[in-house]
C-alpha positions as CSV (number, residue, x, y, z in Angstrom):
1,M,9.6,17.6,23.8
2,T,11.7,18.1,20.7
3,E,10.9,20.3,17.6
4,I,11.4,18.1,14.5
5,A,11.2,19.4,10.9
6,I,10.7,16.6,8.3
7,V,11.4,17.4,4.7
8,G,9.3,15.3,2.4
9,A,5.8,13.8,2.9
10,G,6.5,10.4,1.4
11,P,6.0,7.1,3.3
12,A,9.3,7.3,5.2
13,G,8.8,10.9,6.3
14,L,5.1,10.4,7.2
15,M,5.8,7.3,9.3
16,A,8.6,9.1,11.1
17,A,6.3,12.1,11.7
18,W,3.4,9.9,13.0
19,Q,5.6,8.0,15.4
20,A,7.4,11.1,16.7
21,A,4.2,13.0,17.2
22,E,2.6,10.0,19.0
23,A,5.7,10.1,21.4
24,G,4.8,13.8,22.2
25,H,7.3,15.6,20.0
26,E,6.4,18.8,18.0
27,V,6.5,17.7,14.4
28,S,6.1,19.7,11.2
29,V,6.3,18.1,7.7
30,Y,7.2,20.2,4.7
31,E,6.3,19.0,1.2
32,K,7.0,20.9,-2.0
33,A,4.1,19.1,-3.9
34,D,0.4,19.8,-3.4
35,T,-0.3,16.3,-2.2
36,V,1.4,13.8,0.1
37,G,3.0,10.5,-0.9
38,G,5.3,11.2,-3.8
39,M,5.5,8.1,-6.0
40,S,3.6,6.2,-3.4
41,G,0.5,8.4,-3.9
42,S,-2.6,7.8,-5.9
43,F,-4.7,10.2,-8.0
44,T,-7.9,10.1,-10.1
45,I,-8.1,9.7,-13.9
46,A,-11.5,9.5,-15.5
47,G,-13.2,8.7,-12.2
48,Q,-10.8,5.9,-11.4
49,R,-8.0,5.9,-8.7
50,V,-4.6,5.1,-10.2
51,D,-1.1,4.9,-8.9
52,F,2.3,6.1,-10.1
53,G,3.1,2.8,-11.8
54,S,2.6,-0.7,-10.4
55,H,3.0,-0.9,-6.6
56,R,2.1,-3.5,-3.9
57,L,2.5,-3.9,-0.2
58,H,4.5,-7.1,0.1
59,P,3.4,-9.8,2.6
60,S,6.9,-9.8,4.1
61,T,6.2,-6.5,5.7
62,P,7.4,-6.7,9.3
63,P,4.5,-7.5,11.7
64,H,4.9,-4.3,13.7
65,L,4.6,-2.2,10.6
66,L,1.7,-4.2,9.2
67,Q,-0.1,-3.9,12.6
68,A,0.4,-0.2,12.5
69,L,-1.0,0.1,9.0
70,T,-3.9,-2.1,9.9
71,S,-4.7,0.1,12.8
72,L,-5.2,2.9,10.3
73,L,-6.7,1.2,7.3
74,G,-8.5,-1.8,8.9
75,D,-10.3,-4.1,6.4
76,D,-9.4,-1.8,3.5
77,I,-6.1,-3.6,3.3
78,Q,-7.0,-6.5,1.0
79,T,-5.1,-9.8,0.5
80,R,-4.9,-10.3,-3.3
81,Q,-3.7,-13.1,-5.5
82,R,-0.9,-12.1,-7.9
83,N,-1.7,-12.7,-11.5
84,G,1.1,-11.2,-13.7
85,R,3.1,-12.5,-16.6
86,I,6.4,-11.9,-18.3
87,R,7.2,-11.9,-22.0
88,L,10.2,-14.2,-22.7
89,Y,11.2,-15.8,-26.0
90,D,8.0,-14.2,-27.5
91,K,6.0,-16.4,-25.0
92,W,4.0,-15.5,-22.0
93,V,5.2,-16.9,-18.7
94,A,3.3,-16.6,-15.4
95,F,4.7,-14.2,-12.8
96,P,5.4,-15.1,-10.0
97,L,7.1,-18.0,-11.9
98,R,5.5,-21.4,-11.8
99,T,7.2,-24.6,-12.6
100,T,4.6,-26.1,-14.9
101,D,4.3,-22.8,-16.8
102,L,8.1,-22.6,-17.3
103,I,8.2,-26.2,-18.6
104,R,5.2,-25.7,-20.9
105,H,6.2,-22.3,-22.5
106,L,9.9,-21.8,-22.5
107,P,12.1,-23.5,-25.2
108,L,14.4,-26.4,-24.4
109,K,17.5,-24.3,-24.8
110,F,16.6,-22.2,-21.8
111,S,16.1,-25.3,-19.6
112,A,19.2,-26.9,-21.0
113,G,21.3,-23.8,-20.6
114,S,20.1,-23.3,-17.0
115,A,20.9,-26.9,-16.1
116,M,24.4,-26.5,-17.5
117,D,24.8,-23.3,-15.5
118,I,23.8,-25.1,-12.3
119,A,26.2,-27.9,-13.0
120,R,29.1,-25.5,-13.6
121,R,28.4,-23.1,-10.8
122,P,30.5,-24.8,-8.1
123,F,33.6,-24.6,-10.3
124,L,33.2,-20.9,-11.3
125,N,34.6,-17.9,-9.6
126,S,33.2,-14.4,-9.9
127,S,35.6,-12.3,-12.0
128,G,34.3,-8.9,-10.9
129,D,31.7,-6.9,-9.0
130,T,29.3,-5.7,-11.6
131,F,25.5,-6.4,-11.9
132,E,26.3,-8.9,-14.7
133,D,29.0,-10.6,-12.7
134,E,26.8,-10.9,-9.6
135,V,23.8,-12.3,-11.4
136,R,25.8,-14.7,-13.5
137,H,27.6,-16.0,-10.5
138,R,24.5,-16.6,-8.5
139,L,21.9,-17.7,-11.1
140,G,23.9,-18.6,-14.2
141,K,24.6,-17.0,-17.6
142,T,21.3,-18.2,-19.1
143,V,19.0,-16.6,-16.6
144,S,21.2,-13.5,-16.5
145,D,21.5,-13.0,-20.3
146,E,17.8,-13.8,-21.1
147,F,16.1,-11.9,-18.3
148,Y,18.0,-9.9,-15.6
149,S,20.6,-8.2,-17.8
150,P,18.3,-6.9,-20.6
151,Y,15.8,-5.8,-18.0
152,A,18.5,-4.0,-16.0
153,E,19.7,-2.1,-19.1
154,K,16.1,-1.2,-19.9
155,L,15.5,0.2,-16.4
156,W,18.8,1.9,-15.6
157,G,19.9,2.9,-19.1
158,V,23.4,1.5,-19.0
159,H,24.9,-1.9,-19.7
160,P,24.9,-4.3,-16.8
161,R,28.7,-4.4,-17.0
162,E,28.7,-0.8,-16.0
163,I,26.3,-1.2,-13.1
164,D,27.7,-1.9,-9.6
165,G,27.2,-5.4,-8.2
166,E,25.6,-3.8,-5.1
167,L,22.5,-3.1,-7.2
168,A,22.1,-6.8,-8.1
169,R,22.5,-7.6,-4.4
170,R,19.7,-5.1,-3.5
171,R,17.4,-5.9,-6.4
172,V,17.8,-9.7,-7.1
173,S,16.7,-11.6,-4.0
174,A,17.4,-15.1,-5.3
175,S,20.9,-16.2,-4.2
176,S,21.1,-19.4,-6.2
177,P,19.2,-21.6,-8.7
178,L,18.1,-23.7,-5.6
179,V,16.4,-20.7,-4.1
180,I,14.6,-20.1,-7.4
181,L,13.5,-23.7,-7.4
182,K,12.2,-23.4,-3.8
183,R,10.3,-20.2,-4.8
184,L,8.8,-22.0,-7.8
185,I,7.5,-24.7,-5.6
186,R,6.1,-22.2,-3.1
187,S,4.6,-20.0,-5.8
188,S,2.7,-23.0,-7.1
189,T,0.5,-22.7,-3.9
190,P,-1.9,-19.8,-3.4
191,T,0.0,-18.5,-0.3
192,G,3.1,-18.0,-2.4
193,R,1.3,-15.7,-4.8
194,T,-0.3,-13.1,-2.6
195,F,0.2,-9.4,-2.0
196,L,-1.5,-6.7,0.1
197,Y,-3.2,-3.7,-1.4
198,P,-5.6,-1.0,-0.2
199,K,-9.2,-0.9,-1.4
200,N,-8.9,2.7,-2.6
201,G,-5.5,2.6,-4.3
202,Y,-1.9,2.4,-3.1
203,G,-2.0,6.0,-2.1
204,Q,-4.5,5.2,0.7
205,I,-1.5,4.1,2.8
206,V,0.2,7.5,2.8
207,E,-3.1,9.4,3.0
208,A,-3.9,7.4,6.2
209,L,-0.4,8.1,7.6
210,A,-0.9,11.8,6.9
211,D,-4.2,11.8,8.8
212,A,-2.5,10.0,11.6
213,V,0.2,12.7,11.8
214,V,-2.4,15.4,12.1
215,N,-4.5,13.5,14.6
216,A,-1.4,13.0,16.8
217,G,-0.8,16.8,16.8
218,G,1.7,17.1,13.9
219,K,1.5,19.6,11.1
220,I,1.8,19.1,7.3
221,E,2.5,22.0,5.1
222,L,2.0,21.3,1.4
223,E,3.5,23.4,-1.5
224,C,6.3,24.4,0.9
225,P,9.6,23.6,-0.7
226,I,12.7,23.8,1.6
227,E,15.5,25.5,-0.3
228,H,18.2,25.7,2.4
229,I,18.9,24.2,5.8
230,V,21.1,26.3,8.0
231,L,22.9,24.3,10.7
232,E,23.6,26.0,14.0
233,N,24.8,24.8,17.3
234,D,21.6,23.7,18.9
235,S,19.0,24.4,16.2
236,C,18.4,24.5,12.4
237,T,16.7,27.0,10.2
238,L,14.9,25.9,7.1
239,K,14.4,28.5,4.5
240,S,11.4,28.4,2.2
241,P,9.6,30.9,0.0
242,K,6.8,30.7,2.6
243,G,9.2,31.9,5.3
244,D,11.8,30.6,7.7
245,K,11.1,27.5,9.9
246,T,13.1,26.5,12.9
247,A,13.6,23.2,14.6
248,Q,16.0,21.3,16.8
249,L,16.2,18.3,14.5
250,V,15.8,18.0,10.7
251,W,14.9,14.7,9.1
252,T,15.1,14.7,5.4
253,T,13.9,12.3,2.7
254,A,14.9,14.6,-0.1
255,P,17.4,13.2,-2.7
256,L,20.8,12.9,-1.0
257,S,22.4,14.2,-4.2
258,A,20.5,17.5,-3.7
259,L,21.4,17.9,0.0
260,P,24.8,19.5,-0.5
261,K,23.3,22.5,-2.3
262,M,20.7,22.8,0.6
263,I,23.0,22.6,3.6
264,E,24.7,25.7,5.1
265,P,27.6,25.9,5.8
266,S,28.3,24.3,2.5
267,P,30.2,21.0,2.4
268,S,33.6,20.5,0.9
269,Q,34.1,20.6,-2.9
270,E,34.7,16.9,-2.9
271,I,31.1,16.3,-1.6
272,T,29.6,18.8,-4.0
273,E,31.3,17.2,-6.9
274,A,30.3,13.7,-5.8
275,A,26.7,14.8,-5.7
276,S,26.9,16.3,-9.2
277,V,27.9,13.0,-10.9
278,L,25.3,10.7,-9.4
279,R,22.5,10.0,-11.9
280,M,18.8,9.1,-11.5
281,R,16.8,7.6,-14.4
282,G,13.4,9.0,-15.1
283,M,10.1,7.4,-16.0
284,L,7.2,8.3,-18.3
285,L,3.9,7.0,-17.1
286,V,1.3,6.8,-19.9
287,Y,-2.3,6.2,-18.8
288,L,-4.7,4.9,-21.4
289,V,-8.4,5.3,-20.5
290,L,-10.3,2.5,-22.2
291,D,-14.0,2.3,-23.1
292,Q,-14.3,-1.3,-21.9
293,S,-14.7,-3.0,-18.5
294,N,-11.3,-4.7,-18.5
295,F,-8.3,-5.0,-20.7
296,T,-7.2,-8.5,-19.5
297,Q,-7.4,-10.6,-16.4
298,Y,-3.8,-9.8,-15.4
299,D,-2.7,-7.2,-12.9
300,A,0.7,-6.6,-14.6
301,H,2.7,-7.5,-17.7
302,Y,6.6,-7.4,-17.7
303,F,8.7,-6.8,-20.8
304,P,12.5,-7.3,-20.3
305,D,13.4,-7.2,-24.0
306,Q,14.6,-4.1,-25.8
307,K,12.2,-4.3,-28.7
308,T,9.3,-3.1,-26.5
309,R,9.5,0.5,-25.1
310,I,7.2,-0.5,-22.2
311,A,8.9,-2.0,-19.2
312,R,5.7,-2.8,-17.4
313,L,2.0,-2.5,-18.1
314,S,-0.4,-2.6,-15.2
315,E,-4.2,-2.4,-14.9
316,P,-5.1,-0.8,-11.5
317,K,-8.6,-2.2,-11.5
318,N,-7.2,-5.7,-11.2
319,Y,-5.3,-4.9,-8.0
320,R,-8.3,-4.5,-5.8
321,D,-12.0,-4.9,-5.1
322,G,-12.8,-1.2,-5.0
323,P,-15.3,1.4,-6.2
324,D,-14.2,1.4,-9.8
325,P,-16.3,2.3,-12.9
326,E,-18.0,-0.8,-14.3
327,N,-17.6,-0.1,-18.0
328,Q,-14.3,1.6,-18.1
329,T,-10.7,0.8,-17.2
330,V,-7.3,2.4,-17.2
331,L,-3.9,1.0,-18.2
332,C,-0.6,2.4,-16.9
333,A,2.4,1.9,-19.2
334,E,5.9,2.5,-17.7
335,L,8.6,3.8,-20.1
336,P,12.0,4.3,-18.4
337,C,14.1,7.0,-20.0
338,W,16.6,9.8,-19.4
339,T,15.1,13.3,-19.2
340,S,17.5,14.2,-22.0
341,D,15.9,11.6,-24.4
342,A,13.7,12.9,-27.2
343,I,10.8,10.7,-25.9
344,W,10.8,12.7,-22.6
345,S,9.2,15.7,-24.3
346,A,6.9,13.8,-26.6
347,T,3.2,14.8,-26.5
348,S,0.5,12.7,-24.8
349,D,-0.9,11.7,-28.2
350,E,2.6,10.6,-29.4
351,L,3.3,8.6,-26.3
352,G,-0.2,7.0,-26.5
353,E,0.6,5.9,-30.0
354,I,3.9,4.4,-28.9
355,V,2.2,2.4,-26.3
356,R,-0.6,1.3,-28.7
357,S,1.9,0.2,-31.2
358,D,3.7,-1.9,-28.6
359,L,0.5,-3.5,-27.6
360,I,-0.3,-4.5,-31.2
361,N,3.1,-5.9,-31.8
362,L,2.9,-8.0,-28.7
363,G,-0.4,-9.5,-29.8
364,L,-2.4,-8.1,-26.9
365,P,-6.1,-7.3,-27.2
366,R,-7.2,-4.3,-29.3
367,I,-8.1,-1.3,-27.2
368,N,-11.0,1.1,-27.3
369,L,-9.1,4.2,-26.4
370,L,-10.9,7.3,-25.0
371,T,-8.1,9.5,-23.7
372,T,-4.4,9.5,-22.8
373,E,-2.8,11.2,-19.8
374,V,1.0,11.3,-19.0
375,R,2.9,11.8,-15.8
376,R,6.7,12.6,-16.0
377,L,8.8,11.5,-13.1
378,P,12.4,12.7,-13.5
379,F,13.9,10.9,-10.5
380,V,12.9,7.2,-10.2
381,Y,15.8,4.8,-10.5
382,P,19.1,5.5,-8.8
383,V,21.8,4.3,-11.1
384,F,24.6,2.5,-9.3
385,E,27.3,3.0,-11.8
386,T,30.7,1.3,-11.2
387,A,32.3,4.6,-12.4
388,T,30.7,6.6,-9.5
389,R,31.0,4.0,-6.7
390,S,33.4,6.0,-4.6
391,E,31.4,9.2,-5.0
392,R,28.2,7.4,-3.9
393,E,30.0,6.1,-0.8
394,S,31.5,9.5,0.0
395,L,28.1,11.1,-0.2
396,L,26.5,8.5,2.1
397,N,29.3,8.8,4.6
398,W,28.9,12.6,4.6
399,G,25.2,12.4,5.0
400,N,25.6,10.3,8.1
401,T,27.9,12.8,9.8
402,L,25.6,15.9,9.7
403,T,24.8,17.5,13.0
404,N,21.1,17.4,14.0
405,V,20.2,16.0,10.5
406,L,19.1,12.5,9.6
407,S,18.8,11.5,5.9
408,F,16.7,8.5,5.1
409,G,14.1,7.1,2.7
410,R,14.6,5.7,-0.8
411,Q,16.2,8.9,-2.1
412,G,17.7,10.0,1.1
413,L,19.8,6.8,1.3
414,I,20.0,6.2,-2.5
415,V,18.3,2.8,-2.4
416,P,15.8,1.0,-4.6
417,D,13.7,-0.3,-1.7
418,N,10.1,-1.5,-1.3
419,I,7.6,0.6,0.7
420,H,7.9,-1.6,3.7
421,H,11.6,-0.9,3.8
422,T,11.0,2.9,3.7
423,L,8.3,2.6,6.3
424,A,10.9,0.8,8.5
425,M,13.3,3.7,8.0
426,G,10.8,6.2,9.2
427,W,9.8,4.0,12.2
428,D,13.4,3.5,13.3
429,A,14.2,7.2,12.9
430,A,11.4,8.1,15.3
431,H,12.2,5.2,17.7
432,S,15.9,6.2,17.8
433,L,14.9,9.3,19.9
434,D,15.5,8.8,23.7
435,S,13.2,10.2,26.4
436,N,14.9,13.5,26.2
437,G,14.4,13.8,22.4
438,I,18.0,13.2,21.6
439,V,18.9,10.8,18.8
440,N,20.6,7.7,20.1
441,N,23.4,7.5,17.6
442,S,24.3,3.9,18.4
443,Q,20.7,2.8,17.9
444,W,20.4,4.8,14.6
445,N,23.7,3.4,13.3
446,E,22.4,-0.1,14.0
447,A,19.3,0.7,12.0
448,L,21.4,1.9,9.1
449,R,23.2,-1.4,9.1
450,R,19.9,-3.2,8.9
451,F,18.8,-1.0,6.0
452,E,21.9,-2.1,4.1
453,E,20.5,-5.6,4.2
454,H,17.2,-4.7,2.5
455,V,16.6,-6.6,-0.7
456,V,13.7,-5.6,-3.0
457,E,10.9,-8.2,-3.1
458,D,9.5,-8.8,-6.6
């Protein structure tokens, strides 16, 4: 039996804790917040369960992970039909994309430009390794300039020419116009437009995992921030305002850029400086409580253009068949920004008015607003800037060499992954332990190589 301390009670940490506890190890999870889940959690506003933005469990979740979740949630995991739309050229286009909808709504110049891009593609060479270069090379200038590039700048706050091509490879799953065409054909059938979602909100996944950890003999301590991790020869000491904790192994899902300040003995100045220059983009989540049964029939609306402050608008009620109020609904507007932006400190009323103004300008239905609530998330989007590529690589390499410490999860590996990817990280961390409770480095390194191939599913 091995003593394992896990820093962070998000999906990766909880999956690792559950699997390790099931294997008979002594597991303790430490979470600085007062609830589990992080951004994968859910909470209640005006009697309705809502999420931290728009989230789904993708049907491409590996079978062993889906089977594990089903064993915890049973029939509460619902198969739902996707019903979103994107605003392009001041027109609404169904999302996932559908061939007939594209033809009917988008202007001829988009189709003609895309056709020319496809014809020229075999004769073009990629001139660089930026987000813009990568998307233009794969999908053409028209698709890049009209959709991916403006949306990337909106989310990450820098021009696509300043974003590393790695982010495009991790976030844009289509590798060519032919792949898009195949997806259009597939998405024209019901099986190509489904997703999985729990009856009681996205956070039901992490809540079920937390229960499974405790039922397997593990412990979860909330409101217990870990400030320092002291590495010794055969053990680690975790320092917290609630007292010191000891363990043989530490698994951390905390932001990798924060880890150099936590680790003792301190890393080199090079690593400390590398961590200081990596940036994370924040997000304002503005929740509008409406005195009406539904806003629209759509689960989510996407806005890639710069004219609209909202990047995505979701209506949680449309994601599930659950115990929601009949005559009331909640909208969640996502506004990416830097924490240094003036909008970050705007009041709830001011943010509600910004969202209401956007909805009016977009020609969306009038709302009967009751109240507005705001959640401020300072660390949401890791920004893969070309200027800090070497620092990011140095930090990742350093994190993989720590004695008795594994760093994984979205923030622990600085990746923009789906939840099924982060669950896979936690699963593989636990299953990399041998019968003596020692990490099989060869097996873990192979898992890290698999993680590098993760591509976000839209």
